[in-house]
C-alpha positions as CSV (number, residue, x, y, z in Angstrom):
1,M,-65.7,6.2,2.6
2,K,-64.8,2.9,4.2
3,I,-64.0,1.3,0.8
4,K,-61.9,4.3,-0.2
5,S,-60.0,4.1,3.2
6,F,-59.4,0.4,2.7
7,I,-58.1,0.9,-0.8
8,F,-55.8,3.7,0.4
9,I,-54.4,1.5,3.2
10,L,-54.0,-1.5,0.9
11,T,-52.2,0.7,-1.6
12,S,-49.9,2.2,1.0
13,V,-49.0,-1.2,2.4
14,L,-48.2,-2.5,-1.1
15,F,-46.1,0.6,-1.8
16,V,-44.1,0.3,1.4
17,N,-43.5,-3.4,0.9
18,T,-42.4,-2.9,-2.7
19,S,-40.2,0.0,-1.8
20,C,-38.5,-2.0,1.0
21,S,-38.0,-4.9,-1.3
22,D,-36.6,-3.0,-4.2
23,Y,-34.7,-0.2,-2.6
24,L,-34.0,-0.8,1.1
25,D,-33.4,-4.5,1.4
26,I,-29.9,-4.5,-0.2
27,N,-26.5,-5.7,1.1
28,D,-24.3,-4.0,-1.4
29,D,-23.9,-0.2,-1.5
30,P,-23.9,0.7,-5.2
31,N,-21.8,3.8,-4.4
32,K,-19.1,1.6,-2.9
33,P,-18.3,-1.2,-5.3
34,T,-16.0,-4.0,-4.1
35,T,-14.9,-4.8,-7.6
36,A,-14.1,-2.7,-10.7
37,E,-14.3,-3.4,-14.4
38,L,-11.0,-4.8,-15.5
39,S,-10.8,-2.3,-18.4
40,K,-11.1,0.7,-16.1
41,V,-8.6,-0.7,-13.6
42,L,-6.0,-1.2,-16.5
43,T,-6.5,2.4,-17.7
44,G,-6.1,3.7,-14.2
45,A,-3.0,1.6,-13.6
46,E,-1.3,2.9,-16.7
47,Y,-2.0,6.5,-15.8
48,D,-0.7,6.1,-12.3
49,I,2.5,4.3,-13.4
50,A,3.1,7.0,-16.0
51,M,2.5,9.8,-13.4
52,S,5.0,8.1,-11.0
53,F,7.9,9.1,-13.3
54,A,6.3,12.1,-15.0
55,A,7.7,15.6,-15.5
56,G,5.6,18.1,-13.7
57,N,4.8,17.1,-10.1
58,Y,7.1,14.1,-9.8
59,I,10.6,12.8,-10.5
60,G,11.0,14.8,-13.7
61,S,10.8,18.0,-11.7
62,S,12.6,16.7,-8.6
63,L,15.8,15.8,-10.4
64,P,16.5,19.4,-11.6
65,S,15.8,20.5,-8.0
66,Y,18.6,18.2,-6.8
67,V,21.0,19.6,-9.5
68,F,20.3,23.2,-8.4
69,H,20.2,22.4,-4.7
70,L,16.6,23.5,-4.4
71,T,15.2,20.2,-3.1
72,S,11.9,20.7,-1.4
73,R,11.2,18.8,1.8
74,E,8.4,16.7,0.3
75,V,10.9,14.9,-2.0
76,D,12.6,13.3,1.1
77,N,9.5,11.8,2.5
78,F,9.3,8.1,2.2
79,G,5.8,7.2,3.1
80,I,3.3,4.8,1.5
81,T,0.0,5.9,2.9
82,A,-2.8,7.7,0.9
83,S,-2.7,10.8,3.1
84,T,0.9,11.5,2.1
85,A,0.7,10.7,-1.6
86,S,-0.4,14.2,-2.5
87,N,3.1,15.7,-1.8
88,G,4.2,15.3,-5.4
89,N,6.6,12.5,-4.8
90,S,7.5,9.6,-7.2
91,W,8.0,7.2,-4.4
92,L,4.6,7.9,-2.9
93,Q,2.8,7.9,-6.2
94,A,4.2,4.6,-7.3
95,Y,3.6,2.7,-4.1
96,T,0.3,4.3,-3.1
97,Y,-1.4,4.2,-6.4
98,G,0.6,2.8,-9.4
99,L,1.8,-0.5,-8.0
100,K,-1.3,-1.2,-6.0
101,N,-3.3,-0.8,-9.2
102,T,-1.0,-3.0,-11.2
103,D,-1.6,-5.7,-8.6
104,A,-5.3,-5.1,-8.8
105,V,-5.1,-5.7,-12.6
106,I,-3.1,-8.9,-12.1
107,T,-5.4,-10.2,-9.4
108,A,-8.6,-9.5,-11.3
109,A,-7.2,-10.8,-14.6
110,E,-5.9,-14.1,-13.1
111,E,-9.2,-14.7,-11.3
112,G,-11.0,-14.4,-14.6
113,D,-8.3,-16.2,-16.6
114,N,-7.9,-13.0,-18.8
115,L,-4.3,-13.7,-19.6
116,I,-3.6,-10.7,-21.8
117,Y,-4.7,-8.3,-19.1
118,A,-2.6,-10.3,-16.6
119,G,0.5,-10.1,-18.8
120,I,0.1,-6.4,-19.3
121,G,-0.3,-5.8,-15.6
122,K,2.8,-7.8,-14.8
123,L,4.9,-5.8,-17.4
124,L,3.6,-2.5,-16.0
125,K,4.6,-3.7,-12.5
126,A,8.0,-4.8,-13.7
127,Y,8.6,-1.5,-15.5
128,A,7.6,0.5,-12.4
129,F,9.8,-1.5,-10.0
130,A,12.7,-1.3,-12.4
131,G,12.6,2.4,-12.2
132,I,12.2,2.4,-8.4
133,V,15.1,0.0,-7.7
134,D,17.3,2.0,-10.0
135,L,16.5,5.2,-8.2
136,W,16.6,4.0,-4.6
137,G,18.5,0.7,-4.5
138,D,17.1,-1.6,-1.8
139,V,13.3,-1.1,-1.8
140,P,10.2,-2.9,-0.5
141,Y,9.1,-5.5,-3.1
142,S,8.0,-8.8,-1.5
143,E,5.9,-7.1,1.2
144,F,4.9,-3.8,-0.4
145,N,1.2,-4.6,-0.9
146,I,0.3,-6.4,2.3
147,E,-2.8,-4.9,3.9
148,G,-2.0,-3.0,7.1
149,N,1.8,-3.3,6.7
150,Y,3.2,0.2,6.6
151,A,6.7,-0.8,7.3
152,P,7.5,-3.4,4.6
153,V,11.0,-4.9,4.5
154,A,13.4,-3.5,2.0
155,D,14.5,-6.2,-0.4
156,K,18.1,-6.3,-1.7
157,S,18.3,-4.6,-5.2
158,Q,19.8,-7.8,-6.7
159,D,16.8,-9.8,-5.3
160,V,14.4,-7.3,-6.8
161,Y,16.2,-7.6,-10.2
162,N,16.0,-11.4,-10.1
163,S,12.3,-11.2,-9.2
164,L,11.6,-8.8,-12.1
165,F,13.2,-11.2,-14.6
166,T,10.8,-13.9,-13.4
167,L,7.8,-11.5,-13.4
168,I,8.6,-10.5,-17.0
169,D,8.9,-14.1,-18.1
170,D,5.5,-14.9,-16.5
171,A,4.0,-11.9,-18.3
172,I,5.3,-13.0,-21.7
173,S,4.1,-16.5,-21.0
174,D,0.6,-15.1,-20.3
175,L,0.6,-13.1,-23.5
176,N,1.8,-16.0,-25.6
177,N,-0.7,-18.5,-24.1
178,S,-2.7,-20.1,-26.9
179,E,-6.0,-19.6,-24.9
180,A,-5.4,-15.9,-24.5
181,A,-6.8,-15.1,-28.0
182,N,-10.2,-16.5,-27.0
183,L,-10.5,-14.5,-23.7
184,L,-11.2,-10.8,-22.8
185,K,-8.8,-8.6,-24.7
186,P,-8.0,-4.9,-24.0
187,A,-8.4,-2.3,-26.7
188,A,-8.9,1.4,-26.2
189,D,-8.6,0.9,-22.4
190,D,-4.9,0.1,-23.1
191,L,-3.6,3.7,-23.5
192,I,-0.1,2.5,-24.6
193,Y,-0.4,-0.2,-27.2
194,N,-4.2,-0.5,-27.7
195,G,-4.2,-4.1,-26.7
196,D,-1.6,-5.3,-29.2
197,K,-0.1,-8.2,-27.3
198,N,2.9,-8.5,-29.8
199,K,4.0,-5.0,-28.9
200,W,3.7,-5.8,-25.3
201,I,5.8,-8.9,-25.7
202,R,8.5,-6.8,-27.5
203,M,8.3,-4.3,-24.7
204,G,8.9,-7.1,-22.2
205,N,11.9,-8.3,-24.1
206,T,13.3,-4.8,-24.3
207,L,12.8,-4.3,-20.6
208,K,14.7,-7.5,-19.9
209,L,17.6,-6.3,-22.1
210,K,17.6,-3.0,-20.2
211,L,17.9,-4.8,-16.9
212,L,20.7,-7.0,-18.2
213,V,22.7,-4.1,-19.5
214,Q,22.3,-2.2,-16.3
215,S,23.4,-5.2,-14.2
216,R,26.4,-6.2,-16.5
217,K,29.0,-5.2,-13.8
218,A,27.2,-7.3,-11.2
219,K,26.2,-10.2,-13.5
220,G,27.3,-12.7,-10.8
221,E,24.3,-11.6,-8.7
222,I,21.8,-12.2,-11.5
223,T,20.7,-15.8,-12.0
224,G,21.7,-17.0,-15.5
225,W,22.8,-13.6,-16.7
226,N,24.7,-14.9,-19.8
227,E,21.9,-17.4,-20.7
228,K,19.3,-14.7,-20.5
229,L,21.2,-12.3,-22.7
230,T,22.0,-15.0,-25.3
231,A,18.4,-16.1,-25.5
232,L,17.2,-12.5,-25.9
233,L,19.7,-11.7,-28.7
234,T,18.9,-15.0,-30.4
235,E,15.2,-14.2,-30.4
236,N,15.8,-10.6,-31.5
237,N,12.3,-9.5,-30.8
238,F,12.6,-6.0,-29.3
239,I,10.6,-2.7,-29.6
240,K,10.5,-1.6,-33.2
241,N,10.6,1.9,-34.7
242,K,7.5,4.0,-33.8
243,E,6.3,1.7,-31.1
244,D,7.9,3.3,-28.1
245,F,6.6,2.4,-24.6
246,E,5.0,5.8,-24.2
247,F,2.1,7.2,-22.3
248,K,0.6,9.9,-24.6
249,H,-1.4,12.8,-23.4
250,T,-4.1,14.7,-25.3
251,K,-5.1,18.3,-25.6
252,K,-8.3,17.8,-23.7
253,D,-8.8,20.1,-20.6
254,N,-12.1,18.8,-19.2
255,P,-11.2,16.5,-17.7
256,D,-7.6,17.7,-18.0
257,E,-5.6,15.1,-19.9
258,R,-2.8,17.4,-21.0
259,H,0.9,16.8,-20.1
260,P,1.4,17.7,-16.4
261,A,4.7,19.6,-17.2
262,Y,2.7,21.8,-19.6
263,V,-0.1,22.4,-17.1
264,D,2.2,23.1,-14.1
265,E,5.1,24.9,-15.8
266,Y,3.8,26.6,-19.0
267,L,0.3,27.5,-17.8
268,G,1.7,28.2,-14.3
269,G,3.9,30.9,-15.7
């Protein structure tokens, strides 16, 4: 009996020590990761940017409400905290999720020298801010993603435009970098162009042209407006037929990947 008791005690001690070593003595909670896979962050950022301007819950439905004088109170809330982002508001969706996720893509990509991801992240950010500044004018840009700052300064619209030209140029430079071909490249995780950097470059050029055309009556406030336009037209490398900058939905309903306008309006009666 003594031998059996000793073996039982010894086995118990070994079990406890092994259990503590393998399962209890950890510093990182596996259910609360501090970093995410770059591919998953990109997919999430594209989805959130698309939803920021989508028909259904956001601006696509709000604009008809303005036209028919049926504006709901949530449309007028200008908040940037997670608790208010569920109100179905393009401003909230873009600032709380879309733009923070594009910054997450850019930061993670630059830390790992994954230049194609960095370029795509910057173009997504530029596209989102182009829509935001066109809708609301002076908006938070330089301070929008500072931790704990819930009252960021609103930058002048012309300053945001000038910053976006620089951001787009940086993105195209990343995509054109000769070392980018040897680094991590997106594929199916890029829901828009499937990792085709040439299509992203053409998208960047087209976005620049859009901004130049829209600012033509205030070209004096845009640094090098004429030079930028001349260079773009000389290069003539814009979005081609059948490669629209478009977030495409599917027919899957579990999880629901269908177009939000279809889900909210058609299925909603």
